[in-house]
N, C-alpha and C positions, 0 to 999 in steps of 0.2 A: 066726502067732508072735506074740504079743501080751509085748515085756518094759518094766515102768514104774517108770525111773530114778529112785526117791523117796529121801530123807532131810529130816527134821525139819531140819535147820538152813541156810541161807545161801551160798550160797558153800564146797560141799565139792565141783561139778566136772558136774554131773548133768548140764549141758547140755554140757559139753564129754564126757561118755563118751556121751549120746546117738547126740554128731555119730558117735563114732569108732566107735562099734556101726554105727548106719547105714553111713556107706561104706565100713563092712570087710563090710558084706552087699553092699551094690552093686557091690561093686568084686568078684566072684563076682559079678557077672553078676545079681544079685537082685533084686529091686525091695523097695525102703521105704522109710519114711512116717514121719518125727517128726511129732508133735502137739505143737506146742508146746503142753503147758497152764500158762505160767507169767505173772503177766500181767505180767511184767521183756517178758517173749516175744524172747529172746536166740537162739535157737537163730533162730528169722523176720529176725533183724539179719541173721543167717548169712548165710541165704540170701539176702539184699538184695544186702548185700555179693560173695559170693556170683555172683552177677548180673550186676553194678555192670562185675566183672570179665571176666566171661563164662567163667567156667570152673563150672557149677554140672554136677553130679558127674553125669551118667547116669544112668540103676538110684535116682533118688535125688528126695527133694520132702521141702517139708517145708510144713506146714500149721498156722497156727493153734485152737486148740482155747483159749482165757486166757476162755469161757463156760462157765461151769455148766453152763449151760440149755441146752446143743450141745455139750459134750463128748460125751453118749453115743450125738447122732448121727453126730458127728467122726468118734468111734473106730468105731462099724459102716464107714461109705463105707471109710476108708479099708484095717481088712481087709480088703474084701473089695476090696475096686483093688494088693497089696502082697502077698507074703507074708511079709515081719515090718510090723511098728509100734512106734514106739520111744514112749513117751509120757513123755516131759521131765520132769515134776508138780515145783508148785513149797512151795520150804522154807519156813518159817513161821519 
């Protein structure tokens, strides 16, 4: 399942919603990947903070996909590895 979280406006909670959806999937012990397709990389920053605190959720991974030339490849790889892929897309 691929879920795109998008809105034309920035600052409306797309990253927060992506993290919450992926977290709920992971709680159910189902594999989820967040693809951070936003140049700001806020989901990746959250993931790095989780690592520093030693509290990375099991069954969840966050990957950078900010380079539009690589997004398709990153999506295909994540889709092959996880039950749910949540794409955190950028606002304009």
